[in-house]
C-alpha positions, 0 to 999 in steps of 0.5 A: 282624720282626727276628730274630737268633740269640743263643746255643745253651745246653747249660746254665744257665751259658750262658743269655743275661743278659737281662731280655727276656720269653721265649717258648719253643716246645715240641712233640714231635719232628718236629711242625715247631718249627724250620719254625714258627720260620723261618716266624714270623720269615720267615727260611729258616734261623734255626732248623735244619730236619733231615730226621730228628727230634731234631736240636735238642739244645740250648736256642737263643735268638733275639732278636726285634725287640730286645723279646723272645726266642724260645726253641727247646728239644729236642723230646720223645718221640723214642726213637732216642737213648740213655737218657743223652742223653734224660735229659740233655735232659730235665734241661736243659729242666726246669731252664729251665722251672722256673728261668728267671724271664723265661719269659713264654709257652709255645707248644705245637705239636701236629700238627693232623692227630692227637690230642694225645699223652700227652706233649703233654698232660703238657707242657700240665699242666706249664705250667699247674702252673707258671703259664706261659701257653700258646698252642697252635699246631696245625701242618700245618693245610694238610694238613687239608681246609678243611671239617674244620679247625675240627673238628680245632681243636675236638677239640684244644681239648676234649682239651687243655682249652684255650679254642678262642680260644687255639688257632691253626691254622698252615701253615709252608709256606703261611704260614697263621695266622702273623700271628695267632700273632705278634699273640697273642704280642705281646698276651700278653707286651708 
């Protein structure tokens, strides 16, 4: 897979002028968005991985195989930020989600070890209301015992009211499930 950084945008005026379909990666802070992007693209440092949550503050665009864009947005639910900064990031994402005409798919990341948060459920409801297709990616599946992984994915399916067939358990460190996610993306947007 060919993956190239395109731009970090602080606002609509900096979005790339492109007609390529875009796949946005969303999730709460510290769920593993940057690690997922790096593992999916097989690049160690395409997206910045920090030791503390809340490092992504802009919308980052990456060209994939010259056929589509992978888009990384700030995580939600991280409280160690000023209210002004939280509001600004919320407005930045709201504008992107509601106005970006080439947005073709949302990849919602949740931690496979835990129930989805209210913020996770709100995001899924938001994408459903906008008519944006969703793939659910359950990160850190390697930290769930193998005998309990299906149960964990079924739990997410029930709680989020998404078909089990649209939920992918992955491990960025062990490279589990990433090919399935890549093929699902391809099937949805190309």
